[in-house]
N, C-alpha and C positions, 0 to 999 in steps of 0.2 A: 201379424195383420190378418184381418178377416179375408177369407178366400173369395167371398162374394164380390162382385164388381158392380160399380155404378158408372155408366157411360157419361163422359163429359161432353155434353152436346152443345154447350154454348161456344162462343167464338174463341174462348181461351182465357187464361189467367195464369197466376203465379202461385205456387205452393211452396211454403218454407218448411224445410225438413230439418230436424235435429238428427244429423247422421250419426249412427252409433259407431263405436270402434270395431274394426275388423271387417268393414264393408267398403268396397270400392264405390266411388261416386256413380259409376255406370251401373253397378249392381243395385244401388239404392234407387236409381231412376227406374230400373227394370221392375223392381218390386212395386213402385207406385203405378207404373204402367199396367201391371197385372191387376192391381186393385181398382183403378179408376177407368181403365180402357180408353184413354184419350187417343185421338188419331195420331198425334205427334207429341213427343216429349223430349226435353233436353235440359241439361243442367248448365249453370252459368259460371262455372269455376270449380275445378277439381279439388277435392280434399283427399289427402293420402289415406289409405286404409286405416292406419293407426290413429288418425286425427278424428275429432268429433266436431259437431256443431252445425252452424247454419249452412245449408246447401239449398240454393234457390233453384227450383225446377220451373220451367216454362211449359205450359200445356197448350196444344193446338196453335191458334194464331199467335199466341205469345212467343212462340219460338222465333217468329220473324222480328221480334223486338229484343231478343236475348242480348244483342250487342250493347244495348242501352243499360243493361244490368251488369254485364260482365265488366264494364269499365268503371264501376263504382268502387270507392275505397272500401277496404276491409279491416276489421278489428279482430285481433287474435289474443288469447291468453296463452302464453308460451312458457313452458318449464324447461330451463337449460340445466344440463348436468355438466359441471366443469371437471377437468382432469382426465376425461376419457373422450377420444375421438373415434368415430366409426366411418366406414367407407360410404355409407348412405347418408351420413350426417344426422341420423336419428337413431332411436333405440332399437330399431329393427335390423340394423346392420352389424357387420363384423368389426370388433375392436381392432384398430390399427395403430393406436398410439395412446400412451398414458403418461401423466405428469403428476408430480407431487407438489408442484408450485401452487402456492395459495396467494390470495390478495384480500384487501379490505373492501367493505361495502362502498367506501368513498371512491376507491379505485374503479369499482364496477360502474358506479353512477357516472363518473367522468368519462369512461369509455363509451357508455351508452349514449351520452350526449353527442359524441362525434358522429353517430349514425343518423342524427336528425337532419331532415332536409333531403335534397337531391343527392344521390350517390350512384355509382356504377357497380352493379352486382354481376358476378360470374354465375352462369347457369350451373346447377349441380350436375355431377357426373351421372347420377341416377335420376334422370328426369325424362319427360316425354318429348322434349325439344328434338327436332330433326337436324342432323348434320350430314350433308351429302346423301340425303335420302334415308338415313337410318336414325332410329331413336337412340338418344344418348344412353339410355339404360341398357339397350341391347348391346351396344358396343362395349359398355363397361363390364357387362357380364361375361363378355368374351375376352376381356383383358386388353381391349384395343383402346389406346390413348389417342385422343384427337383434341384439337384446340377448341375449347368450349366458348360459345357465344357470350357476349356481355350485353347487358341492357341497363338503361337508366331507369331507376325506380325513385320513389319519393316516400320517405318516412315522415308522416305528419306528426306523429308523437310516439315516443318510446319511454315507458314509465316503469320503474322498478316497483313491484308490488310487495315482494318479500325476498329475503335472502338469508339462507342458512346453509353454510358450506356442507356439501358441494353443489347445492341447487339454488337457483334463483327463478322467481316467477316474474315475467315482464308482460306488460300489455303493449301491443304494437298496433298503431293505426297506419296503414300503408296503402300505396297505390296498387292497381292491377299489375300482376306479373311479378310481385315480390315473393321470393322463396324464403320462408321463415327458417327452414333448415339451414340454408346458406347463411342467413343472418346470424343464427346461433353459432355456427362454425366461425364466422368472421369475428364475432365478439370474443370468442375463446382465443382466437389467434392473437388479437390485439392485447389480451390480458396475459398471454404467454402460457396459459395452462391448457389450451384447447377446450373444446366443448362439443356436446351434441344435444339435439332436441329430444327430451325424454317424454314430453306430453305437449299436445297442441289442441286447442279448442277455438274454433271460429265463433265469435259472439255476434257479429253483425256483418252484413254486406249492404253498404249504404243504409237506407232506412229499414231494411229487413233484419229483425232481431230475433233472438230466441223466444221472446215473449209470444210471438205468433207462430212459432214452429210446432209442427206435429211430431210426435215421437213414433218411431217404428217399433211397436211392441204388439203383444197379443191382444191388447185392448183397443187398438186402432182399427176402426171399421171403415168400410168404404163410404158410409154416410158421413162420419165425422171428418174423414179426410176431405171429402168434397165440400163440406161446410167451411173448411179452412182455406179454400181457394180465394185469392185476392183478384178482383177484376182487373183487366188490363189497364184501364184508365187510371185506377188508383195505384197500380203497381208502377206506373211511369210518372207518378205525381211529382217526382224530383225534376222533371223537365218543364220548361215554361209552356204556357198555354196560349193558343190563338183560337178565339171563339168563331165558329161559323154557324150562324143560325138561319141564314137565308136558304129557302128550299131550292131555289135555282142554282145557287152556288154548290149546295150539297149534291144536287143532281149531276153537275159537271164533275164533282169530285169522285162520285161513284164510277165514273167513266175514266178515272185516272187523270183528270185535268183540273187545274186551278183557274178560277175566274180571274182574268187580268186585273180587273178593278179591285177585287178583294186582295189579291197578291200584292199589288202596288201599295195599298194602304197598310197592310200588315208588315211589309218589308221595312217600312219606316220605323216600326216599333222594334225590329230585330236587326237593325243595320250593322251592329257591332257584334252580333252573335253568330258563332260558326257551327254550333252543334244543332241537334235535332230539337224541333218544336212540336208539341202535340197540337193537332187540330181537333177540337172538341165540339160536338154538336150542342144545340140548345138543351138537349136532354141529358147533357153531361156524359156523353158516350164518346169514346175515342174513335175518330174517323180516319186519321192518318198521322204519320210522322212526316215532317216537312223540314228540309234543310234550306232555309231562306237565302243563304249565301254560298255555301259550298258543301256538296254531298261527299260522303265517305268515298274513299278510293274504290272505283269500280262499281259504285252504286248510283241509283237514280235519286233525284232530289225529292221524290215523293213516294211514300210507301203507304198504300191505302189498305185499311182493314174493313171487314164486313161491318156495316152499321145500318 
């Protein structure tokens, strides 16, 4: 990346990065921060260092809307290696078990189908989830065994793209919080051979795909990176819109208040909707996020942005 920096002076936006192998998500965000010099930066879903692909970064005011991107579904191209299990459930770990058991492509497809829909997944031993105040990976490195949390995930689709023993390539569309490493291990367990994840590439996070991602290489300049920033209103276009064109209403909104007349009218449109709604000005600028019925736990029902 170019060492020159371009200050990100606007209210904020989203940058899609094609994270390379061998880099942590935090380090990737730090490189972009050095390049563009935003006031604030954050990523919306960690990728393991050995994994590549879509990493969505929020800049400046967009960091306040990161939760609306983190919750989006994700798509992964995953390569599973059967017959070998590792302690980390991926190719970076130590081999702990091997098996000579084989199976057919038909067997594999049948097992994959059992993972479609809602299921309960155990958090991997080597993960950043906290148990009793400690990261699981810290406890695992010390050889301390604890009961690992479980979480309900949703696999929207799981498709076999290719299979040549001992490897299979599958595409998975899944909910937030899904560990593909654990999924690979669970598939191997069901087939009796064991498995680990040998490659992982995230191809999309909601509407954010590799098509709009910038690559972190020597040809990426601060100017080209800044040109790739997606404005906050466009970045949140997956959320429904409530238009506010009245100057008096917008004036109250700048002070953190909704006009009762406007709110009453709009609530009728979103009476069955429990998530965030974008309040957009007549100039098609994001003014606020509004929860017409119930705010997230511990949050206010209105989140105003500079406009």
